[in-house]
N, C-alpha and C positions, 0 to 999 in steps of 0.2 A: 557632508557625505550622506547619501541615501543608502542605508544599509540594506543588504538583501533581505534580512529577516531580523526583527528586533523583538526577541521573546519577552523582554522585560515590559515593553509597551503593550504587547499582545496580552500578557497576563495581568496587567495593571488593573483592569476593571473588576477582577475577581479577588483582589487581595484580602478584602474584609471577609469574604466567604471562605477563602482558603484558610485564613487564620482560625475561623470558627470550626472548620472541618478538621484541621490539624489538632486543635484543642480537644475536640470531641473524641478523636481517635486516641490521643495520648491519655486522656482521662478514663477512657474505657478499660485500659489495661489489656486489651486484646488486639494484637498487631498483625496476625497472620490468619488469612481465611476466616474472616468473621462477618459481621453484619454489613460492613461497608462493601466488601467484595460481592456478597450476595445481592445487595441492593443495586449495585452498578451492573452486575451481570443481568439481572432482570430488566433493568431500564435499557441496556444496550441491545439485548435480544429484541425487545419490543420495538426499539428504534429501527433496527435492521430488518424488521418484519420476519424474524427468525424465531423458532421455538426455544432455542437454547443459546446461551453464551457462556463461555468458560474463560475466566481471567487467567492469564499466564504472564510470565516475566518479560516477554518481548515479542515483537512481531515475528522475528526469526523463529523463536520457540513455538509460536502459534502454528506456523507451517510445518515445522519439524514434528510437532506432536500430532498433527492431522495424519501425516504419512505414517508415523510410528503407530498410531492407533489402528490405521487400516491394516498394517502388518500384523499387529497382535490379534486383530479380528479375523485374519485369514483372507482379507480382500486383496492384499498385495503381498508379494514375497520378494526376497533378495533378487536383484537383477532385472526386475520388471522395468519396463520403459515408461517414462513420463514425458509427454510432449510439453516443452517449455518455450516461452518466447526468448529468442536470442537477444532481443533488445529489452533488458531489464537490469535492475540492481542485482548484485551477486547473491544477496540473501535468498532470492527466489530459487536459485540453483543449489545453494548450500543445503536448503531444506530437503532437496531430492537426494543429493549425493550422501548426506549425513545418514540417511536411512538405507544405504546400500542399493538404492534405485538408480537407474540410468537416465540422465537427462538427454532428451533428443531436441536439439535446437531447431526452431522454426522461425523464419524471417517475419518481420512486421509488415503491416500496412503502412506505406510511407505517408499517408495523410494523417493517421491517428497515432502512429508509432506503436500501436498495440498488436498483439498476435493476429496474423492474417488467416482467417478461417479457410480461405481458398488454398492455402499451402499446407494445411494440417493433414488432409487425407493421404497425400503422397508420402508423409513421414510415418504413417501408421504401419506397424508390423504385427505379427502374431504375439509379440511380447509386450505390446503397448497396452497399458492398463488404466492410464489416467491422463488428463489434460490439466495443466496448471495455467490458469488464465490470470494475467496480471493487469489490473486496471491502472495503467500508467498515467502519471501526472494529474489524476483526478477524473479521468474519463473511463467509463466502463468499456471493457473489451466487447466485441460483438457476440454477446452471450446467446442470442437467438440462434445464430448459425453454429456456434460452438456446441450448443446444447443438442442440435439436430445431429451433428457428427457423433457426439458422445452416445446418443441413443442408438444410432445405427450400429456402432461398434461395441456397445455395452461398456463404456468407459466412465470412470468417476471423473467429476469436474471439481477441481479445487480452485477457489478464488484467492488471489493475493490482493486484499483490499487496503493495503498499508497506506496508499496515497489517495484513497477515494471514499473516505467516510461520508456517507450521506448521498453519494451519487446514485442516480437512477438510470435504469435501462428499460425503456418502454413502460415507465411508471413504477417499476419494481426496484427496491433498494439493492445496492451492492451488499453482499453478505447473505443474500437469500436467493442468489441466481444460480448457484451450483449445489453440489452435495455438502460442501463445507467451505468456510472462508477463514483466512487468517488476517488479523488486523494488528497494526502497530500503533502505540500511543507515544512514540518518541516525541520529545517536546516540540519539534518543528512541524508535526503533522497537523492537519485541520482540526482534529481532536487530539491535543497533545497533553500529556501528563507533565509533571515537574521532575521527571526521571524516566526510567524505562518502564515499559508495560506493553501488554498485548492481550488479544482475545481471540478465541475460536467461536464462530457462529455456525449453527447447523440445525436442521430439522430432525436429524437422526439421533434418537435417544441413546442408542447403543454406542454411537461414536462419541457423543457428548460425555457419557459416563466413563468411557475408556480414557478420554483425554483428561477428565477430572482425576482419575486414579493415577495416570502416568505423570501428571504435573506434580504430584505429591509423593515422590519416591516409589511410585507403583503401588501405593497403599490406599485401599478403600476403607480399611479399619485400622486404627492405630496399632502399629507393630506387626501388622499382617500385610505382607507384600505379594500381590498377585503378579506383578510384572517387575522387570528391571527398569524402574522409572527414573525420572529426573526431579530435580528441585527447581520448579519453574512456576512460581506462584505470584500473582499480582498482589502487591503490598496493599494492606488496608488503607494506608495514608494516600497512596496514589489513586486507589479506587474512589476515595472520598473526594479528592481533587477533580477527578474525571466526572463524578456525579455533579459537581458544581458547574462544570463547563458544558456538559452534554445538552442541557436545555437551550443553549445559545448557538448550537452548532448550525442549525438551518439558517438562522439569521446571519451568522458570520459567513457561511457559504454564499448566501445571497449577495453580501457585500463584495465578496471576491468576484462573483459573476458580473456585478455591475462594473467593476474595474476592468475585467477582461473584455466586456462588451465595448467599453470605451477604447481600449487598446485596438480591438479588432476593427472598430468603426473608423478610427482616426489615423492609425499607422498605415501609411501607403508609401512603401519604399520598395522598388523593384529588386533590390538586393536581398530582401528579407522574405522568407516563407513563414507565414503566420499559422497558428494552430487551426485545425479543422475539427468541428464538432460533428460527430456522426449522427445520422438520423435516429431519433428515438432516445438519445442520450441527454441526461441532465448533468453537465460537467460541473465539478465542484472546485476546479482550478487550484489544486494543490500547488501546481507549478504552471507558469506561463512560459512556454518554450518556443523560441524563434530559431529558424535555421538559416544559415548563410554559408557560402563557400569561403567567406572571409571572416570566419568566427573569431580568430585571434585579434584581428584588426578591430572588429566590432567591440570585443571585450575591452581592448585598450582605449578605444574611443569613449566608451561609456565610463570607464574608470577616470579618464581625464575630465569628464563632465560631472564627476562626483557621484557616480551611480555604481553600486556594487552588484556583481552578477555571480552566477555559479554555473558549472557545467555538470549536468546530470545525464550521462556520466561519461568521463573522458575515455575509459577503457571498457569494452564489453566483456562479459564474463568469460567467453571462450578465448579471449586474448590475455587473460590474467595468468600470472605464474601459478596460482592455485589450481588452475585447470589447464595446465600445459599439455595434457593429453589430447585436448581439443584444439591446440594451437594451429594445427594444419588445416582446420576448417576455413573456408573462404565464404563468409556471409556478407555479401556486398552491401546490401541495404543497411544492415545493422552497423557495419563499419563506417559507412557513409554518414549515418545519423550521428554516431559518436564523434565524428570529426567536425560536424557542422552545427550542432545544437548549442544554444546558450539560454539559460533561464534568467529572466529579468524579474525585478521585485514585484510581487503581488501578494498581498495579505489584507485582512480586514481592517487593519489600523493604518493603512497607507492613505495619506491625506491628498486632497485635490491638487495642492501645489506640487507635491511630489509626483503625482500622476502626470501632470502637465510637463514637468521637467523630463520625465522618462520618455514621454511621447515625442517631445521636441528633439531630444537627443537621438532617438531612433530615426526620426524624419531626416535629421541632418547627416546621417551616416552615408 
């Protein structure tokens, strides 16, 4: 069986360095917000071409804290509207609603599955204050056009970079394309920890400092609490593990890109719609997603051939029970995508033999 993702194999090359990092942290006697977090924050900010990075407990918390910080800074207030892609994982929407803000769902571009800039302006109202751009599957949203719209209407742009560590848009890294960005280091991400973790990147010093305070109970100085904050801190040991892996991220993304290139070159089946890379984008292929009207049959076919797959995602946020107040929305493209997409195995440790088997199975469908 070819697994969809084998984290043990993916992390195997780093085991010696992980052991050394863990020993270093344990022997230091300092386990929360210490040297390891500081060092990773500096390295990740530099990698993302951003002035600041703030380590937090998860990707969801990264986004929650960005919007929360903007509220504390007076940039946003309760009830303000945020343009969100309808086609995304629910965490993107949770970050908005958790802060008492109103998500306004906008349909995707059917080629890239990302937020369609051409549909944003018609969704803007006097209450619109921000755009949340999700870089889905490893490809940047069309930030050039989104940026133009944001400038025209004086809107903040927040990036959800959870699936796009290292991706570029016209040469510029994800994480430096908007006013702030949230990243996840969930184990299955291109840059994955061995547990949960996340980070905020930004060039805005005031925002970075507000997030730093909010993540630590709202405290900038011990036992003095400026805000009603959270406990959302990146662990020292996870920061140490991430520091081990970060120098290899570009090389691993390049391996993913080579596999994706092979898939795109050799899969030729009229029943399948393959991914499209938008002009100016350097895709990092967190996921390789195909689309077909016979999705369930394709998944069964691949399973019979010993190939595991996943659906990212079977139910769009506006159709989840958690957001039943939006259940009456009819978002045709989003709903079509969620009924037709299937993710096939793609990661840096996938062997040539496995790639051949996957291509062959897709050709035979």
